[in-house]
matplotlib code that plots the C-alpha trace (Angstrom):
import matplotlib.pyplot as plt

x = [0.0, 1.1, -0.1, -0.1, -0.4, -0.9, -0.7, -0.2, -3.6, -5.5, -7.0, -4.8, -5.4, -5.2, -1.6, -0.4, 1.6, 1.1, 3.2, 1.7, 3.5, 2.8, 4.7, 4.5, 5.0, 4.5, 5.5, 6.8, 8.1, 6.7, 5.8, 7.3, 5.4, 4.0, 2.1, -1.1, -4.5, -7.3, -11.1, -12.6, -16.2, -18.7, -16.0, -14.1, -10.7, -7.7, -4.0, -2.0, 1.6, 3.4, 7.0, 8.5, 11.4, 13.8, 13.1, 10.8, 7.8, 4.5, 2.0, -1.6, -1.9, -3.6, -0.8, 2.4, 4.7, 3.0, 3.4, 6.5, 6.7, 9.7, 10.7, 12.8, 13.6, 15.2, 12.0, 9.6, 8.0, 6.8, 6.1, 3.9, 5.0, 2.0, 2.7, 0.5, -2.6, -6.0, -9.5, -9.9, -7.1, -9.6, -10.1, -9.4, -5.9, -5.2, -1.8, -1.3, 1.2, 1.2, 3.1, 3.0, 4.1, 4.1, 0.8, -0.9, -1.5, -0.8, -2.7, -3.0, -4.6, -4.2, -7.0, -7.2, -6.4, -8.5, -7.0, -9.2, -8.1, -10.2, -10.2]
y = [0.0, 3.6, 6.6, 9.9, 13.2, 16.3, 19.9, 23.5, 24.4, 27.6, 30.8, 32.9, 36.0, 35.6, 35.9, 34.4, 31.3, 28.2, 25.2, 21.8, 19.1, 15.3, 13.0, 9.3, 6.5, 2.9, 0.3, 2.1, -1.1, -0.9, 2.7, 4.4, 7.6, 10.4, 13.4, 15.6, 15.4, 17.9, 18.0, 21.4, 22.0, 19.9, 18.5, 15.3, 14.7, 15.5, 15.1, 18.1, 16.8, 13.5, 12.7, 9.2, 7.6, 8.3, 12.1, 12.8, 15.0, 15.4, 18.1, 18.8, 21.3, 24.0, 24.2, 23.9, 26.8, 27.8, 24.7, 22.8, 19.3, 18.3, 15.6, 14.8, 11.1, 11.2, 12.4, 10.5, 13.8, 15.5, 19.2, 21.2, 24.8, 26.7, 30.2, 32.6, 31.0, 31.5, 31.2, 28.1, 26.5, 26.3, 22.6, 20.0, 18.7, 15.1, 13.5, 10.2, 7.4, 4.6, 1.7, -2.1, -5.1, -8.3, -8.4, -6.1, -2.5, 0.0, 3.2, 5.3, 8.7, 11.4, 13.1, 16.0, 19.7, 22.7, 25.3, 28.4, 31.2, 34.2, 38.0]
z = [0.0, -0.7, 1.1, -0.6, 1.4, -0.6, 0.6, -0.5, -2.0, -1.2, -2.6, -4.9, -7.1, -10.9, -12.0, -8.6, -7.8, -5.6, -4.9, -4.2, -2.4, -2.3, 0.0, -0.7, 1.9, 2.3, -0.1, -3.1, -5.1, -8.6, -8.5, -11.5, -11.9, -9.6, -10.5, -10.2, -11.7, -11.1, -11.2, -11.9, -10.6, -12.8, -14.9, -15.3, -13.8, -16.0, -16.0, -15.0, -14.8, -14.3, -13.8, -14.1, -12.4, -15.3, -14.6, -17.7, -17.4, -19.2, -18.9, -19.8, -22.7, -20.6, -18.1, -20.3, -19.7, -16.5, -14.2, -13.3, -11.8, -9.8, -7.4, -4.4, -4.5, -1.2, 0.3, -2.0, -2.7, -5.8, -6.1, -8.6, -8.9, -10.4, -11.8, -13.6, -12.3, -14.1, -12.8, -14.9, -12.9, -9.9, -9.1, -6.6, -7.2, -6.6, -6.1, -8.0, -8.0, -10.5, -11.8, -12.0, -10.0, -12.0, -13.8, -11.4, -12.2, -9.4, -8.9, -5.7, -5.1, -2.4, -0.6, -2.8, -2.1, -3.2, -5.4, -6.0, -8.4, -8.0, -7.5]

ax = plt.figure().add_subplot(projection="3d")
ax.plot(x, y, z, "-o")
ax.set_aspect("equal")
plt.show()
């Protein structure tokens, strides 16, 4: 089992910045990616940013150039630096860890943290 604890959400003005953190603990064998998804009000959950164990990163089209994902492997923690935030970035942000172990697919979710961008 993997436990994910996300933090760093809040209320911010348009154009502002926030930094989310997600700390993973537990049995991390087989986990090869960590990242963030978000679910805006009334919409489906979407991928924001993912980083894999080889250091590569992938971003959703709407956040490219504004958000940066990074990781501290020693702390099993990933960070999401969000700059130039827009009202449409308002959502609950969920930390995710994924991978595989043998034939089993692994997927874990954090509890979600609210990000509200509003004047």
